[in-house]
Each structure stands twice: as structure tokens, then as C-alpha cells.
Phi, psi and omega in degrees: 000136180253130181239130177257133181238146175271163178304131179083354182284150178251152171225139180254115183236117178047042178091346179267146177250122178244136175236133182259148182263355178208168178299132185208152170248136180239131176258122177266111188264356175226179182285117177223158172260128181215158174223139173276154183306321180293343180266354184275126178265133175280152181304324181292342179269354180275070189264352178234168182300318181289323177294326175294321176297317176303313182300319180295314179296322177302318177298322179295322180288319186285337180228069188292344180277348181217077183254002186307307182293317180296322180294321178294317178296319177301310182301317180294314182292318179298316180297319179295319178298313181296326182292328184259348185278135178249350183281124179298319180299317180291317180296318177298318179296317179295326176296317178295320178300315182297320177299318180294318179295317180297331178271010183055033176260067188295320181299314179295324177297320178296319178299318181294320178295315178302323179294338179271351181305315179295328178294314179298317180300318178295321178296314182294328180278351180078019181252009180290141178272145180255125180285160179302327180295316180292326183288335183287000000 
């Protein structure tokens, strides 16, 4: 996989943080877990339950050698989200996220969580639609 970085941009690879001083392309020739700086959520941005879940999974990806505490926090937070959520779309998404996390596919789990942000926003705004199945 080839990753292009701009001058001053950071990439997080298997727990290491690399910052480049000029535009560069990096070829990752083996299996690694990485995040580009633009995909990293700051703690101050984890303002909703789903964003907090994203932040926890992000910690697991960024520090793969010590995930015990983050994994325990993830399990607790994920279970709490599933317990209060009534949206079928959100529950299906959270199920897919859990499968990815259990398979240590953290990057894909983060992508799946990001895809649920608009669903969460609609729920929080009270504009989520209720399917006939949920209404029954």
C-alpha cells in the first residue's frame, strides 16, 4: 500500500508516530496498522457516545502492544451503546464494528464507526426515521 504525506503531516504506524518534513510517498510492504493524521480524533472531539467509541478503538489501533485497558473500556462502552440504542441501522452498524474489533481489524472498525456518525447525528437531532419494524 502506498501512502502519500504532505510536509509536516504525521502518520501513526503500529504505535509509532512519524512526521515528515517534506512531501513524501511511503510504501507499506507488510501488514501494519496505521492512521493518517487527518483520521485521528482528539479527546476533545469525542463529544458523543459514538465518537467516544471511535476514540477508544483509535487508542487500540495506535497502541497495539498494550490494548488491555482500552479493550475493556471498548467492551463496556459498546455494550452500553447497544443497550440504549433503538435504531436498527445503528445496532447493525455496532454489530459490524464489534466483529471487526474482535478480529483486530481496527482501521476497518474506525471506518464503519465514521459511517455511523450521520445516523447518530440524526438520532440526537430527533430527525431519525423509524422503520415499521421498529415501531411495532
